[in-house]
C-alpha positions as CSV (number, residue, x, y, z in Angstrom):
1,M,-27.3,-58.6,19.1
2,N,-26.9,-55.7,16.8
3,A,-23.3,-55.1,15.6
4,F,-21.9,-52.5,13.3
5,R,-21.4,-53.9,9.8
6,P,-19.9,-51.8,7.0
7,F,-22.1,-51.2,3.9
8,Y,-19.8,-53.3,1.7
9,M,-20.1,-56.5,3.8
10,T,-22.9,-59.0,3.5
11,P,-23.2,-61.7,6.1
12,C,-22.7,-65.4,5.3
13,P,-25.3,-67.6,7.0
14,Q,-23.6,-70.5,8.9
15,S,-26.5,-72.7,7.8
16,M,-25.1,-72.7,4.2
17,P,-23.4,-75.9,3.0
18,P,-19.6,-75.7,3.7
19,D,-18.7,-75.1,0.0
20,E,-21.2,-72.3,-0.4
21,F,-20.2,-70.8,3.0
22,N,-16.5,-70.8,1.9
23,L,-17.3,-69.2,-1.4
24,C,-19.5,-66.5,0.4
25,V,-16.7,-65.7,2.9
26,T,-14.1,-65.5,0.1
27,N,-16.3,-63.1,-1.9
28,M,-17.0,-61.0,1.2
29,A,-13.2,-60.8,1.8
30,R,-12.5,-59.8,-1.8
31,T,-15.1,-57.1,-1.6
32,A,-13.8,-55.7,1.8
33,F,-10.1,-56.0,0.8
34,P,-9.8,-52.6,-1.0
35,Y,-11.5,-50.7,1.9
36,H,-8.9,-51.8,4.4
37,I,-5.5,-52.0,2.6
38,Q,-3.1,-49.1,2.9
39,G,-0.9,-48.8,-0.1
40,K,-0.9,-50.3,-3.6
41,L,-2.1,-53.8,-4.6
42,L,-0.3,-55.3,-7.5
43,A,-2.0,-57.2,-10.2
44,L,-1.2,-60.9,-10.1
45,T,0.8,-60.7,-13.4
46,D,3.0,-58.0,-11.7
47,L,4.1,-60.1,-8.8
48,K,7.7,-61.0,-9.1
49,T,8.0,-63.1,-5.9
50,E,6.0,-65.8,-4.1
51,Y,5.6,-63.6,-1.0
52,S,3.6,-60.6,-0.2
53,E,3.2,-58.4,2.9
54,Y,0.7,-55.6,3.5
55,D,-0.8,-53.6,6.3
56,L,-4.4,-54.1,7.1
57,K,-6.3,-51.5,9.2
58,I,-9.7,-52.6,10.5
59,P,-11.6,-49.8,12.3
60,R,-13.9,-52.2,14.2
61,L,-14.0,-56.0,14.3
62,N,-16.8,-57.9,16.0
63,L,-16.4,-61.6,16.7
64,L,-19.6,-63.4,17.8
65,G,-20.0,-67.0,18.7
66,N,-20.2,-69.5,21.5
67,Y,-17.5,-70.6,24.0
68,Q,-16.9,-73.6,26.1
69,A,-14.5,-73.4,29.1
70,D,-13.2,-76.3,31.2
71,G,-10.5,-75.7,33.8
72,F,-9.7,-73.6,36.9
73,F,-9.6,-69.9,37.5
74,L,-7.9,-69.0,40.7
75,F,-9.6,-71.3,43.2
76,M,-12.7,-72.0,41.2
77,A,-13.5,-74.8,38.8
78,V,-14.8,-73.4,35.5
79,N,-17.0,-75.6,33.4
80,D,-19.1,-73.2,31.4
81,K,-20.4,-72.5,28.0
82,G,-22.4,-69.6,26.5
83,P,-22.3,-66.7,24.1
84,I,-19.2,-64.7,23.5
85,N,-18.7,-61.2,21.9
86,I,-15.2,-59.9,21.3
87,T,-15.1,-56.3,19.9
88,I,-11.7,-55.0,18.7
89,V,-11.4,-51.3,17.8
90,D,-8.6,-49.8,15.6
91,L,-6.9,-53.1,14.8
92,D,-3.6,-52.7,12.8
93,L,-2.2,-55.9,11.3
94,T,0.6,-56.9,9.0
95,V,-0.5,-59.7,6.7
96,T,2.1,-62.0,5.2
97,T,1.3,-64.5,2.5
98,K,3.3,-67.2,0.7
99,F,2.1,-68.9,-2.4
100,S,3.3,-70.9,-5.3
101,K,2.9,-69.7,-8.9
102,K,2.3,-72.0,-11.9
103,V,1.4,-71.2,-15.5
104,K,-1.0,-73.9,-16.6
105,K,-1.9,-75.2,-20.1
106,D,-4.3,-72.3,-20.5
107,K,-1.2,-70.0,-20.3
108,V,-2.8,-68.1,-17.3
109,L,-0.9,-67.6,-14.1
110,H,-2.4,-69.6,-11.3
111,M,-1.5,-69.0,-7.7
112,K,-2.0,-71.4,-4.7
113,L,-1.9,-70.0,-1.2
114,K,0.6,-71.9,0.9
115,D,0.7,-69.9,4.1
116,V,-0.8,-66.8,5.6
117,S,0.2,-65.2,8.9
118,F,-1.0,-62.1,10.8
119,K,1.1,-59.9,13.1
120,V,-0.8,-57.6,15.4
121,N,0.9,-54.2,15.3
122,S,-1.5,-52.4,17.6
123,I,-5.0,-52.6,19.1
124,G,-6.8,-49.4,20.1
125,R,-9.3,-51.1,22.5
126,A,-10.7,-54.6,23.0
127,Y,-13.9,-55.6,24.8
128,Y,-14.9,-59.1,25.8
129,Y,-18.2,-60.4,26.9
130,M,-18.7,-64.0,28.0
131,G,-22.3,-64.9,28.9
132,N,-23.0,-67.5,31.6
133,L,-19.4,-67.3,32.9
134,F,-19.1,-69.0,36.3
135,Q,-22.6,-70.3,35.5
136,G,-24.0,-66.8,36.2
137,A,-22.6,-66.8,39.8
138,L,-20.2,-63.9,39.3
139,P,-22.5,-61.4,41.2
140,L,-22.5,-63.8,44.2
141,L,-18.7,-63.8,44.3
142,S,-18.5,-60.1,44.8
143,K,-20.5,-60.3,48.1
């Protein structure tokens, strides 16, 4: 599957060990951050509170993975799994973070993220694809 990826984002292979994967995702987010933030970011030494809020505008977000569903849809039992692709266009979020500040022995301000939340302000469009849904019998249901 070929998805649009901005030039400033490099993929992180899921086959990496967990510590390396987390570091890769963190570095990718830090690189992408300035391209999506509307407004001014303060240097950590300028932060007066333990709370921040900012708007994040993402022109296109692709979420790829696998799903597993077990339950009922209308009158049909659903026990399926397969690939999933969710594409969201023109996503506008408000991101709120809470953190604790501490000046350590090295006299450098250290911050620990305590909480992060996302409020969806608007979505331009969203597309969903779930492969093998109803075990591929969906065309039979329309007859």
